[in-house]
N, C-alpha and C positions, 0 to 999 in steps of 0.2 A: 387193114381192117377187112373183115369178112362182111360182105353185103348179103342180107337175107330178106326175101320177100316175106310178108306176114305169115302165110301158112307154113312156110319152111321152119318157123319156130316150133311147130309140132313135129314135122317130119324129122328134123335133126335129132330130136330127143328119142324117137322110137325106131329109127332106122336100124335094120338088122343085116345089111349086106346085099340086099337085092336091088336091082335097078333095070333101067331101060337098055343099057349097053355096057360093054366093058369099060369104055372111057367114062361113062357116067358113074359107074360103081367105084372106079379108082378115085375120081374127083370127090364123090360123096364120102368115101372112106377117109380121105385126107381131111376134108372139112369137119366131119363129125369127130374124128380123133383129136383135132385141134380144139374143138369146142368142149369136148369131154375132159381133156387133159388140163386145161387152164381155167380155174374157177374165176379168175379175174379178167377173162378175155372180153374185149369190147367188140360188139358187132354193130352194124348200121342197118336198120330196117329201111328198105327201099320199096316203093310202090311200082316196081317194074321187074324185069329179069334181073337175076342176081348171080352170085358165084356158083351156085348149084346149077342153075339153068344153063350156064356157060357150056357144059358138056352134055346137055340133054339132046337126044336126037330130034325132039319136037321143036327145038329152037330154030326158027326160020330166018330171023334177023335179030339185030341187037336187042330189040325191045318187043319182039313178037314171037309167040308160041302157037303151035297148031291147036292147042287146047286153051287158047287165051281166055275165052269166056268162062270156062270152068275154073281155071286157076285164079282169075280175077275175082270171081264170086267167092271162092274160099278165102282169099286175101281180105276182101271186104267184110266178111263175117268175123274174121279175127280182129280187124280194126274196130268194128262196131261192138262186139261183145267185150273186148278187153281194152279199148281205148289205146290201141297201139298206133303210134305216130311214126312218120318217116324221120328218124333221127337215130343217133347212137344210143346204145344201151349196153349195160353189162349183161352178157348172155344168161348167166345163172339167175340174175335178178328178174329179167323179163320173162324167162320161161317159168320161174317160180311163181311170179305174179299171175301168169296165165293159168298155170296148173291149180293154184289156190282158188280160182274162180270158175274153173271148168266143171261142167256137169256132164252127165251122160247124154242128156238131150242136146246140149250145145255141141258136144263131140259129134253126135249123129248128124246134126244140121250142117256142120262144117265139112265133115269128111265122108259122108255116105256115098258120094259119087266118085271118090278116088279109087283108082284101080288097085291100090295097095291096102284098101280098107280092111280086108279080111286078114291080112298079114300083120297089121300094125299092132304092136304090143299095147298101145294106149287103150284100145277097146277093152282089153281084159281089165286094165286099171279102172276104167270108168264103170264097167259093169260091176266090179267088186265094190266100188264106192257107192253105187246106187243101192246095192243089197244091204250094205252096212249103214247107210244114211237113212 
């Protein structure tokens, strides 16, 4: 089972092949291809480092990241906005539930400090939603 921290429920949907290092990109490519290929795949939400963090150069120990405060804040916002608990979920169902409740303002609040913010395809999605809504 793939372990994902809450904010990675967004990152995995909109990942486009960029990353912090070659090892990180290989790992992220592997994880996102599994998540996208199997509509019934089960994941486990964890409130700590996960399978994606495992190859991140910012990981300093098993449960500590150089940007811990920032990523914990993003995780907490996902938990609070969408009632995401640390437990197993069907990946498509949990991401679908998040997306159905996502607004542009929530997206900005969660992701505006992320270094990938400008590259993330989700910003385009939420901008279009706001114009149409």
